[in-house]
A tleap script that builds the chain and sets N, CA, C and O, in Angstrom:
source leaprc.protein.ff14SB
mol = sequence {
  NMET GLN PRO PHE LEU ASN LEU THR LYS ALA
  LEU SER ASP GLU SER ARG VAL ARG ALA LEU
  MET ALA LEU ALA GLN GLY GLU LEU CYS LEU
  CYS GLN LEU ILE GLU LEU LEU GLU LEU ALA
  PRO SER THR VAL SER LYS HIE MET THR GLN
  LEU GLN GLN VAL GLY LEU VAL ARG ARG ARG
  LYS GLU GLY ARG TRP HIE PHE TYR ARG LEU
  ALA ALA GLU GLU ALA PRO GLU ALA VAL ARG
  GLN THR LEU ASP TRP THR LEU GLU SER LEU
  ALA ASP ASP PRO VAL THR VAL ARG ASP ARG
  GLN ARG LEU GLN SER VAL CYS LYS LYS ASP
  LEU GLU GLU LEU SER ALA CYS TYR ARG CSER
}
set mol.1.N position { 108.930 79.773 105.535 }
set mol.1.CA position { 109.814 79.884 104.679 }
set mol.1.C position { 109.164 79.635 103.221 }
set mol.1.O position { 109.581 80.209 102.215 }
set mol.2.N position { 108.216 78.818 103.223 }
set mol.2.CA position { 107.671 78.332 101.676 }
set mol.2.C position { 106.592 79.834 101.292 }
set mol.2.O position { 106.314 79.879 100.094 }
set mol.3.N position { 106.127 80.737 101.947 }
set mol.3.CA position { 105.497 81.793 101.398 }
set mol.3.C position { 106.815 82.842 100.820 }
set mol.3.O position { 106.525 83.571 99.871 }
set mol.4.N position { 108.011 82.906 101.289 }
set mol.4.CA position { 109.069 83.802 100.708 }
set mol.4.C position { 109.391 83.061 99.833 }
set mol.4.O position { 109.428 83.665 98.761 }
set mol.5.N position { 109.715 81.762 99.731 }
set mol.5.CA position { 110.149 81.201 98.237 }
set mol.5.C position { 109.073 81.327 96.992 }
set mol.5.O position { 109.331 81.652 95.833 }
set mol.6.N position { 107.875 80.999 97.522 }
set mol.6.CA position { 106.849 81.390 96.476 }
set mol.6.C position { 106.677 82.675 95.719 }
set mol.6.O position { 106.420 82.843 94.527 }
set mol.7.N position { 106.902 83.654 96.805 }
set mol.7.CA position { 107.205 85.131 96.252 }
set mol.7.C position { 108.236 85.544 95.435 }
set mol.7.O position { 108.192 86.120 94.348 }
set mol.8.N position { 109.208 85.159 96.128 }
set mol.8.CA position { 110.569 85.142 94.961 }
set mol.8.C position { 110.352 84.130 93.538 }
set mol.8.O position { 111.133 84.275 92.597 }
set mol.9.N position { 109.394 83.250 93.477 }
set mol.9.CA position { 109.313 82.654 92.341 }
set mol.9.C position { 108.769 83.387 91.697 }
set mol.9.O position { 109.358 83.834 90.713 }
set mol.10.N position { 107.633 83.740 91.946 }
set mol.10.CA position { 106.690 84.861 91.575 }
set mol.10.C position { 107.675 85.810 90.639 }
set mol.10.O position { 107.716 85.718 89.412 }
set mol.11.N position { 108.410 86.678 91.375 }
set mol.11.CA position { 109.131 87.514 90.997 }
set mol.11.C position { 110.273 87.226 90.077 }
set mol.11.O position { 110.976 88.174 89.728 }
set mol.12.N position { 110.590 85.763 89.554 }
set mol.12.CA position { 111.602 85.370 88.679 }
set mol.12.C position { 111.345 85.547 87.431 }
set mol.12.O position { 112.340 85.195 86.797 }
set mol.13.N position { 110.198 86.057 86.471 }
set mol.13.CA position { 109.925 85.791 85.631 }
set mol.13.C position { 109.526 87.685 84.678 }
set mol.13.O position { 108.428 88.071 85.079 }
set mol.14.N position { 109.894 88.280 84.091 }
set mol.14.CA position { 110.195 89.582 83.423 }
set mol.14.C position { 108.932 89.919 83.102 }
set mol.14.O position { 108.532 91.031 83.447 }
set mol.15.N position { 108.070 89.035 82.387 }
set mol.15.CA position { 106.655 89.220 82.267 }
set mol.15.C position { 105.694 89.256 83.293 }
set mol.15.O position { 104.711 89.941 83.009 }
set mol.16.N position { 105.682 88.648 84.558 }
set mol.16.CA position { 105.094 88.912 85.730 }
set mol.16.C position { 105.421 90.053 86.342 }
set mol.16.O position { 104.472 90.708 86.772 }
set mol.17.N position { 106.631 90.527 86.521 }
set mol.17.CA position { 107.118 91.642 86.805 }
set mol.17.C position { 106.453 92.715 86.282 }
set mol.17.O position { 105.855 93.539 86.974 }
set mol.18.N position { 106.562 92.752 84.646 }
set mol.18.CA position { 106.041 93.941 83.861 }
set mol.18.C position { 104.536 94.273 84.291 }
set mol.18.O position { 104.126 95.420 84.469 }
set mol.19.N position { 103.540 92.764 84.478 }
set mol.19.CA position { 102.542 92.950 84.960 }
set mol.19.C position { 102.360 93.698 86.079 }
set mol.19.O position { 101.591 94.657 86.144 }
set mol.20.N position { 103.021 93.304 86.936 }
set mol.20.CA position { 102.832 93.972 88.450 }
set mol.20.C position { 103.076 95.504 88.354 }
set mol.20.O position { 102.446 96.425 88.874 }
set mol.21.N position { 104.265 95.519 87.469 }
set mol.21.CA position { 104.267 97.261 87.225 }
set mol.21.C position { 103.400 97.942 86.699 }
set mol.21.O position { 103.321 99.160 86.858 }
set mol.22.N position { 102.611 97.248 85.984 }
set mol.22.CA position { 101.556 97.886 85.042 }
set mol.22.C position { 100.317 98.225 85.715 }
set mol.22.O position { 99.574 99.152 85.392 }
set mol.23.N position { 100.096 97.190 86.934 }
set mol.23.CA position { 98.744 97.233 87.577 }
set mol.23.C position { 99.302 98.124 88.479 }
set mol.23.O position { 98.474 98.203 89.386 }
set mol.24.N position { 100.473 99.014 88.799 }
set mol.24.CA position { 100.565 99.940 89.818 }
set mol.24.C position { 99.954 101.617 89.051 }
set mol.24.O position { 100.142 102.743 89.511 }
set mol.25.N position { 99.281 101.266 87.909 }
set mol.25.CA position { 98.640 102.065 87.550 }
set mol.25.C position { 97.316 102.325 87.630 }
set mol.25.O position { 96.659 103.351 87.450 }
set mol.26.N position { 96.978 100.972 88.001 }
set mol.26.CA position { 95.507 100.705 88.592 }
set mol.26.C position { 94.909 99.568 88.191 }
set mol.26.O position { 95.662 98.764 87.642 }
set mol.27.N position { 93.743 99.253 88.306 }
set mol.27.CA position { 93.015 97.801 87.513 }
set mol.27.C position { 93.294 97.728 86.100 }
set mol.27.O position { 93.306 98.693 85.336 }
set mol.28.N position { 93.589 96.139 85.702 }
set mol.28.CA position { 93.510 96.127 84.099 }
set mol.28.C position { 92.715 95.054 83.820 }
set mol.28.O position { 92.504 94.153 84.631 }
set mol.29.N position { 92.287 95.098 82.775 }
set mol.29.CA position { 91.508 93.800 82.521 }
set mol.29.C position { 92.871 92.834 81.607 }
set mol.29.O position { 93.986 93.165 81.203 }
set mol.30.N position { 92.161 91.659 81.569 }
set mol.30.CA position { 93.277 90.700 80.897 }
set mol.30.C position { 93.828 90.764 79.893 }
set mol.30.O position { 94.966 90.446 79.547 }
set mol.31.N position { 92.687 91.354 79.201 }
set mol.31.CA position { 93.124 91.583 77.577 }
set mol.31.C position { 93.810 92.579 77.404 }
set mol.31.O position { 94.475 92.763 76.385 }
set mol.32.N position { 93.749 93.371 78.379 }
set mol.32.CA position { 94.970 94.943 78.312 }
set mol.32.C position { 96.079 94.328 78.384 }
set mol.32.O position { 96.951 94.658 77.580 }
set mol.33.N position { 96.374 93.207 79.416 }
set mol.33.CA position { 97.314 92.964 80.000 }
set mol.33.C position { 98.171 92.237 78.444 }
set mol.33.O position { 99.312 92.505 78.066 }
set mol.34.N position { 97.328 91.429 77.886 }
set mol.34.CA position { 97.781 90.580 77.100 }
set mol.34.C position { 98.272 91.584 75.891 }
set mol.34.O position { 99.202 91.259 75.153 }
set mol.35.N position { 97.688 92.620 75.776 }
set mol.35.CA position { 98.089 93.502 74.673 }
set mol.35.C position { 99.268 94.289 74.987 }
set mol.35.O position { 100.060 94.635 74.111 }
set mol.36.N position { 99.414 94.603 76.311 }
set mol.36.CA position { 100.906 94.919 76.681 }
set mol.36.C position { 101.944 94.457 76.410 }
set mol.36.O position { 102.856 95.061 75.845 }
set mol.37.N position { 101.962 92.870 76.916 }
set mol.37.CA position { 102.769 92.196 77.125 }
set mol.37.C position { 103.371 91.267 75.936 }
set mol.37.O position { 104.405 90.606 75.839 }
set mol.38.N position { 102.267 91.507 75.074 }
set mol.38.CA position { 102.335 90.787 73.480 }
set mol.38.C position { 103.068 89.289 73.903 }
set mol.38.O position { 104.163 88.864 73.537 }
set mol.39.N position { 101.978 88.598 74.881 }
set mol.39.CA position { 102.129 87.122 74.744 }
set mol.39.C position { 100.940 86.553 74.615 }
set mol.39.O position { 99.911 87.174 74.882 }
set mol.40.N position { 100.939 85.265 74.178 }
set mol.40.CA position { 99.746 84.584 74.088 }
set mol.40.C position { 98.412 84.833 74.900 }
set mol.40.O position { 98.683 85.577 75.842 }
set mol.41.N position { 97.129 84.506 74.889 }
set mol.41.CA position { 96.442 84.945 76.188 }
set mol.41.C position { 96.726 83.866 76.971 }
set mol.41.O position { 97.018 84.244 78.105 }
set mol.42.N position { 96.767 82.522 76.826 }
set mol.42.CA position { 97.186 81.438 77.717 }
set mol.42.C position { 98.241 81.529 78.472 }
set mol.42.O position { 98.264 80.810 79.471 }
set mol.43.N position { 99.304 82.363 78.223 }
set mol.43.CA position { 100.432 82.380 79.059 }
set mol.43.C position { 100.396 83.750 79.814 }
set mol.43.O position { 101.226 83.828 80.720 }
set mol.44.N position { 99.615 84.826 79.625 }
set mol.44.CA position { 99.347 85.835 80.193 }
set mol.44.C position { 98.343 85.369 81.632 }
set mol.44.O position { 98.418 85.658 82.826 }
set mol.45.N position { 97.507 84.608 80.907 }
set mol.45.CA position { 96.488 83.962 82.073 }
set mol.45.C position { 97.434 82.978 82.960 }
set mol.45.O position { 96.939 82.723 84.058 }
set mol.46.N position { 98.282 82.573 82.787 }
set mol.46.CA position { 99.180 82.073 83.798 }
set mol.46.C position { 99.648 82.570 84.722 }
set mol.46.O position { 99.474 82.507 85.939 }
set mol.47.N position { 100.460 83.241 83.869 }
set mol.47.CA position { 101.326 84.379 84.668 }
set mol.47.C position { 100.447 85.194 85.721 }
set mol.47.O position { 100.833 85.420 86.868 }
set mol.48.N position { 99.151 85.633 85.173 }
set mol.48.CA position { 98.513 86.412 86.314 }
set mol.48.C position { 97.802 85.386 87.509 }
set mol.48.O position { 97.530 85.750 88.653 }
set mol.49.N position { 97.563 83.954 86.916 }
set mol.49.CA position { 97.402 83.072 88.213 }
set mol.49.C position { 98.394 82.864 89.193 }
set mol.49.O position { 98.082 82.974 90.379 }
set mol.50.N position { 99.504 82.590 88.874 }
set mol.50.CA position { 100.484 82.684 89.911 }
set mol.50.C position { 100.840 83.697 90.687 }
set mol.50.O position { 101.127 83.509 91.870 }
set mol.51.N position { 100.875 85.297 89.929 }
set mol.51.CA position { 100.955 86.272 91.247 }
set mol.51.C position { 99.296 86.280 91.796 }
set mol.51.O position { 99.252 86.997 92.795 }
set mol.52.N position { 98.104 85.790 91.509 }
set mol.52.CA position { 97.285 85.566 92.209 }
set mol.52.C position { 97.547 84.829 93.381 }
set mol.52.O position { 97.410 85.350 94.488 }
set mol.53.N position { 97.976 83.456 93.209 }
set mol.53.CA position { 98.053 82.301 94.100 }
set mol.53.C position { 99.247 83.122 95.125 }
set mol.53.O position { 99.329 82.520 96.195 }
set mol.54.N position { 99.752 83.778 95.090 }
set mol.54.CA position { 100.967 84.166 96.158 }
set mol.54.C position { 100.373 85.497 96.647 }
set mol.54.O position { 100.859 85.856 97.719 }
set mol.55.N position { 99.395 86.362 96.105 }
set mol.55.CA position { 98.666 87.050 96.870 }
set mol.55.C position { 99.311 88.472 96.463 }
set mol.55.O position { 99.366 89.465 97.189 }
set mol.56.N position { 99.768 88.354 95.190 }
set mol.56.CA position { 100.454 89.376 94.662 }
set mol.56.C position { 99.286 90.610 94.189 }
set mol.56.O position { 99.392 91.812 94.430 }
set mol.57.N position { 98.124 89.905 93.428 }
set mol.57.CA position { 97.050 90.767 92.997 }
set mol.57.C position { 96.061 89.832 93.606 }
set mol.57.O position { 96.113 88.778 94.239 }
set mol.58.N position { 94.764 90.966 92.985 }
set mol.58.CA position { 93.772 90.176 93.185 }
set mol.58.C position { 92.969 90.407 91.850 }
set mol.58.O position { 93.082 91.434 91.180 }
set mol.59.N position { 91.829 88.940 91.408 }
set mol.59.CA position { 90.996 89.462 90.266 }
set mol.59.C position { 89.820 89.498 90.735 }
set mol.59.O position { 89.627 89.132 91.895 }
set mol.60.N position { 88.801 89.939 89.951 }
set mol.60.CA position { 87.488 90.233 89.705 }
set mol.60.C position { 87.044 89.699 88.522 }
set mol.60.O position { 87.771 89.693 87.528 }
set mol.61.N position { 85.795 89.194 88.516 }
set mol.61.CA position { 85.132 88.740 87.018 }
set mol.61.C position { 83.929 89.589 87.218 }
set mol.61.O position { 83.234 89.635 88.233 }
set mol.62.N position { 83.746 90.384 85.897 }
set mol.62.CA position { 82.711 91.219 85.730 }
set mol.62.C position { 82.310 90.559 84.293 }
set mol.62.O position { 82.985 90.835 83.302 }
set mol.63.N position { 81.224 89.704 84.210 }
set mol.63.CA position { 80.761 89.218 83.251 }
set mol.63.C position { 81.740 88.097 82.294 }
set mol.63.O position { 81.740 86.886 82.517 }
set mol.64.N position { 82.341 88.583 81.489 }
set mol.64.CA position { 83.356 87.400 81.005 }
set mol.64.C position { 84.230 88.244 81.217 }
set mol.64.O position { 84.503 87.531 82.183 }
set mol.65.N position { 84.916 89.023 81.275 }
set mol.65.CA position { 85.917 89.787 82.050 }
set mol.65.C position { 86.550 89.879 82.962 }
set mol.65.O position { 85.898 90.256 83.935 }
set mol.66.N position { 88.105 89.623 83.242 }
set mol.66.CA position { 88.727 89.471 84.352 }
set mol.66.C position { 89.506 90.458 84.332 }
set mol.66.O position { 90.330 90.685 83.446 }
set mol.67.N position { 89.253 91.290 85.561 }
set mol.67.CA position { 89.980 92.570 86.102 }
set mol.67.C position { 91.176 92.096 87.327 }
set mol.67.O position { 90.915 91.368 88.285 }
set mol.68.N position { 92.308 92.606 87.074 }
set mol.68.CA position { 93.314 92.431 88.049 }
set mol.68.C position { 93.522 93.522 88.529 }
set mol.68.O position { 93.149 94.440 87.799 }
set mol.69.N position { 94.226 93.987 90.010 }
set mol.69.CA position { 94.677 94.926 90.609 }
set mol.69.C position { 95.504 94.450 91.712 }
set mol.69.O position { 95.344 93.294 92.103 }
set mol.70.N position { 96.391 95.230 92.271 }
set mol.70.CA position { 97.347 94.588 93.034 }
set mol.70.C position { 96.898 94.569 94.361 }
set mol.70.O position { 96.036 95.363 94.739 }
set mol.71.N position { 97.462 93.637 95.192 }
set mol.71.CA position { 97.098 93.255 96.832 }
set mol.71.C position { 96.868 94.721 97.170 }
set mol.71.O position { 97.094 95.644 96.387 }
set mol.72.N position { 96.382 94.855 98.450 }
set mol.72.CA position { 96.242 96.208 98.861 }
set mol.72.C position { 96.394 95.756 100.479 }
set mol.72.O position { 97.247 94.918 100.771 }
set mol.73.N position { 95.631 96.277 101.398 }
set mol.73.CA position { 95.689 96.406 103.010 }
set mol.73.C position { 95.860 95.086 103.097 }
set mol.73.O position { 96.887 94.518 103.470 }
set mol.74.N position { 94.549 94.441 102.650 }
set mol.74.CA position { 94.643 92.923 103.339 }
set mol.74.C position { 95.284 91.917 102.802 }
set mol.74.O position { 94.775 90.802 102.682 }
set mol.75.N position { 96.245 92.158 102.497 }
set mol.75.CA position { 97.595 91.247 101.756 }
set mol.75.C position { 98.669 91.240 103.362 }
set mol.75.O position { 98.976 92.243 104.006 }
set mol.76.N position { 98.938 90.242 103.579 }
set mol.76.CA position { 99.975 89.677 104.602 }
set mol.76.C position { 101.080 90.925 104.224 }
set mol.76.O position { 101.255 91.523 103.162 }
set mol.77.N position { 101.732 91.055 105.515 }
set mol.77.CA position { 102.755 92.012 105.730 }
set mol.77.C position { 104.059 91.981 104.334 }
set mol.77.O position { 104.519 92.830 103.571 }
set mol.78.N position { 104.294 90.383 104.581 }
set mol.78.CA position { 105.335 89.950 103.332 }
set mol.78.C position { 104.946 90.637 101.985 }
set mol.78.O position { 105.676 91.421 101.378 }
set mol.79.N position { 103.733 90.253 101.609 }
set mol.79.CA position { 103.248 90.743 100.270 }
set mol.79.C position { 103.362 92.290 99.763 }
set mol.79.O position { 103.714 92.885 98.745 }
set mol.80.N position { 102.777 92.648 101.285 }
set mol.80.CA position { 102.873 94.375 100.902 }
set mol.80.C position { 104.277 94.675 100.499 }
set mol.80.O position { 104.625 95.089 99.393 }
set mol.81.N position { 105.394 94.303 101.988 }
set mol.81.CA position { 106.342 95.006 101.440 }
set mol.81.C position { 107.260 94.423 100.162 }
set mol.81.O position { 108.157 95.070 99.622 }
set mol.82.N position { 106.917 93.286 99.851 }
set mol.82.CA position { 107.437 92.838 98.083 }
set mol.82.C position { 107.105 93.767 97.386 }
set mol.82.O position { 107.858 94.388 96.636 }
set mol.83.N position { 105.652 94.016 97.596 }
set mol.83.CA position { 105.272 95.141 96.326 }
set mol.83.C position { 106.061 96.360 96.343 }
set mol.83.O position { 106.845 96.752 95.478 }
set mol.84.N position { 105.717 96.956 97.551 }
set mol.84.CA position { 106.300 98.135 97.723 }
set mol.84.C position { 107.769 98.221 97.454 }
set mol.84.O position { 108.129 99.373 97.215 }
set mol.85.N position { 108.887 97.159 97.423 }
set mol.85.CA position { 110.173 96.927 97.128 }
set mol.85.C position { 110.288 96.926 95.479 }
set mol.85.O position { 111.092 97.562 94.797 }
set mol.86.N position { 109.144 95.935 94.997 }
set mol.86.CA position { 109.402 95.977 93.614 }
set mol.86.C position { 108.968 96.944 92.713 }
set mol.86.O position { 109.438 97.052 91.581 }
set mol.87.N position { 107.919 97.790 93.258 }
set mol.87.CA position { 107.336 99.015 92.852 }
set mol.87.C position { 108.214 99.757 92.629 }
set mol.87.O position { 108.504 100.027 91.463 }
set mol.88.N position { 109.039 100.421 93.929 }
set mol.88.CA position { 110.012 101.068 94.103 }
set mol.88.C position { 111.710 101.080 93.473 }
set mol.88.O position { 112.536 101.985 93.360 }
set mol.89.N position { 111.733 99.771 93.183 }
set mol.89.CA position { 113.083 99.478 92.646 }
set mol.89.C position { 112.798 99.606 91.175 }
set mol.89.O position { 113.739 99.899 90.437 }
set mol.90.N position { 111.643 99.425 90.692 }
set mol.90.CA position { 111.581 99.360 89.070 }
set mol.90.C position { 111.094 100.466 88.317 }
set mol.90.O position { 110.974 100.526 87.094 }
set mol.91.N position { 110.696 101.750 89.574 }
set mol.91.CA position { 110.016 102.839 88.952 }
set mol.91.C position { 110.773 103.302 87.864 }
set mol.91.O position { 110.025 103.375 86.889 }
set mol.92.N position { 111.818 103.618 87.611 }
set mol.92.CA position { 112.400 104.104 86.887 }
set mol.92.C position { 113.357 103.371 85.686 }
set mol.92.O position { 114.215 103.891 84.972 }
set mol.93.N position { 112.838 101.835 85.744 }
set mol.93.CA position { 113.634 101.209 84.713 }
set mol.93.C position { 113.219 101.347 83.294 }
set mol.93.O position { 112.015 101.412 83.049 }
set mol.94.N position { 113.968 101.392 82.467 }
set mol.94.CA position { 113.468 101.657 80.776 }
set mol.94.C position { 112.250 100.843 80.490 }
set mol.94.O position { 111.201 101.377 80.129 }
set mol.95.N position { 112.397 99.389 80.668 }
set mol.95.CA position { 111.266 98.578 80.125 }
set mol.95.C position { 110.002 99.111 81.101 }
set mol.95.O position { 108.923 99.140 80.508 }
set mol.96.N position { 109.970 99.565 82.600 }
set mol.96.CA position { 108.674 99.660 83.235 }
set mol.96.C position { 108.366 101.247 82.436 }
set mol.96.O position { 107.263 101.438 81.925 }
set mol.97.N position { 109.402 102.286 82.396 }
set mol.97.CA position { 108.731 103.635 81.625 }
set mol.97.C position { 108.124 103.459 80.246 }
set mol.97.O position { 107.140 104.142 79.963 }
set mol.98.N position { 108.759 102.368 79.116 }
set mol.98.CA position { 108.310 102.253 78.015 }
set mol.98.C position { 106.724 101.697 78.199 }
set mol.98.O position { 105.735 102.273 77.744 }
set mol.99.N position { 106.718 100.495 78.940 }
set mol.99.CA position { 105.377 99.910 79.068 }
set mol.99.C position { 104.352 101.089 79.757 }
set mol.99.O position { 103.187 101.050 79.362 }
set mol.100.N position { 104.618 101.874 80.512 }
set mol.100.CA position { 103.977 102.992 81.093 }
set mol.100.C position { 102.971 103.628 79.945 }
set mol.100.O position { 101.751 103.707 79.799 }
set mol.101.N position { 104.358 104.112 79.078 }
set mol.101.CA position { 103.750 104.750 77.990 }
set mol.101.C position { 102.945 104.212 77.034 }
set mol.101.O position { 102.079 104.874 76.463 }
set mol.102.N position { 103.207 102.823 76.768 }
set mol.102.CA position { 102.567 102.125 75.730 }
set mol.102.C position { 100.767 101.716 76.536 }
set mol.102.O position { 99.660 101.657 76.000 }
set mol.103.N position { 101.113 101.548 77.701 }
set mol.103.CA position { 99.772 101.669 78.693 }
set mol.103.C position { 98.801 102.436 78.275 }
set mol.103.O position { 97.686 102.020 77.960 }
set mol.104.N position { 99.166 103.602 78.246 }
set mol.104.CA position { 98.181 104.841 77.655 }
set mol.104.C position { 97.331 104.702 76.628 }
set mol.104.O position { 96.167 105.095 76.542 }
set mol.105.N position { 98.105 104.012 75.715 }
set mol.105.CA position { 97.641 103.685 74.330 }
set mol.105.C position { 96.713 102.398 74.718 }
set mol.105.O position { 95.516 102.352 74.433 }
set mol.106.N position { 97.238 101.616 75.233 }
set mol.106.CA position { 95.945 100.099 75.335 }
set mol.106.C position { 95.147 100.535 76.251 }
set mol.106.O position { 94.206 99.749 76.358 }
set mol.107.N position { 95.048 101.577 77.106 }
set mol.107.CA position { 93.936 101.623 77.818 }
set mol.107.C position { 92.783 102.464 77.062 }
set mol.107.O position { 91.588 102.363 77.339 }
set mol.108.N position { 93.198 103.118 76.290 }
set mol.108.CA position { 91.834 103.635 75.589 }
set mol.108.C position { 91.489 102.758 74.166 }
set mol.108.O position { 90.879 103.128 73.162 }
set mol.109.N position { 91.803 102.112 74.324 }
set mol.109.CA position { 91.190 100.710 73.419 }
set mol.109.C position { 90.000 100.126 73.891 }
set mol.109.O position { 90.129 99.670 75.027 }
set mol.110.N position { 88.866 99.986 73.385 }
set mol.110.CA position { 87.826 99.233 73.462 }
set mol.110.C position { 88.229 97.604 74.198 }
set mol.110.O position { 89.050 96.900 73.609 }
set mol.111.N position { 87.776 97.260 75.108 }
set mol.111.CA position { 87.976 95.847 75.471 }
set mol.111.C position { 87.534 94.944 74.766 }
set mol.111.O position { 88.241 93.939 74.693 }
set mol.112.N position { 86.280 94.959 74.026 }
set mol.112.CA position { 85.839 94.153 72.954 }
set mol.112.C position { 87.011 94.312 71.987 }
set mol.112.O position { 87.483 93.184 71.846 }
set mol.113.N position { 87.670 95.158 71.287 }
set mol.113.CA position { 88.541 95.345 70.280 }
set mol.113.C position { 89.735 94.634 70.587 }
set mol.113.O position { 90.353 93.983 69.745 }
set mol.114.N position { 90.116 94.764 71.949 }
set mol.114.CA position { 91.307 94.214 72.541 }
set mol.114.C position { 91.004 92.536 72.677 }
set mol.114.O position { 92.024 91.910 72.965 }
set mol.115.N position { 90.008 91.860 72.548 }
set mol.115.CA position { 89.936 90.589 72.975 }
set mol.115.C position { 89.201 89.956 71.693 }
set mol.115.O position { 88.803 88.792 71.742 }
set mol.116.N position { 89.038 90.717 70.591 }
set mol.116.CA position { 88.671 90.051 69.430 }
set mol.116.C position { 89.309 89.156 68.611 }
set mol.116.O position { 88.750 88.484 67.744 }
set mol.117.N position { 90.584 89.141 68.908 }
set mol.117.CA position { 91.784 88.531 68.173 }
set mol.117.C position { 91.676 87.213 68.908 }
set mol.117.O position { 91.730 86.199 68.212 }
set mol.118.N position { 91.541 87.094 70.130 }
set mol.118.CA position { 91.691 85.892 71.121 }
set mol.118.C position { 90.510 85.086 71.269 }
set mol.118.O position { 90.681 83.880 71.444 }
set mol.119.N position { 89.140 85.623 71.222 }
set mol.119.CA position { 87.781 85.032 71.425 }
set mol.119.C position { 87.616 83.860 70.462 }
set mol.119.O position { 87.968 83.855 69.283 }
set mol.120.N position { 86.975 82.772 71.198 }
set mol.120.CA position { 86.363 81.836 70.145 }
set mol.120.C position { 84.814 82.324 69.773 }
set mol.120.O position { 84.152 81.698 68.944 }
savepdb mol mol.pdb
quit
């Protein structure tokens, strides 16, 4: 039962669900998610860690960049079903549609430019 509860807790936050929906468009850098969600870098990082811990997303590091993507075939069946249900249920949601449109402009920006405001 605990894996189920962990999945439902991960989906209980709008920002985490928005991040999942954005990742349906493909792999994104953490700085792109920060720009899209308009939240503090530490907040987005914590949200992504929660999604990663329950297996909904995968992370890879390339230099100083952290890239996220949706879990794929290697994910447990419950995770795949959860992703399918979430993506299908919210595909036409106004927030999702707005984020998808905004993501197009975010993805055109240089990663250095996006991360300049929060780099030390």
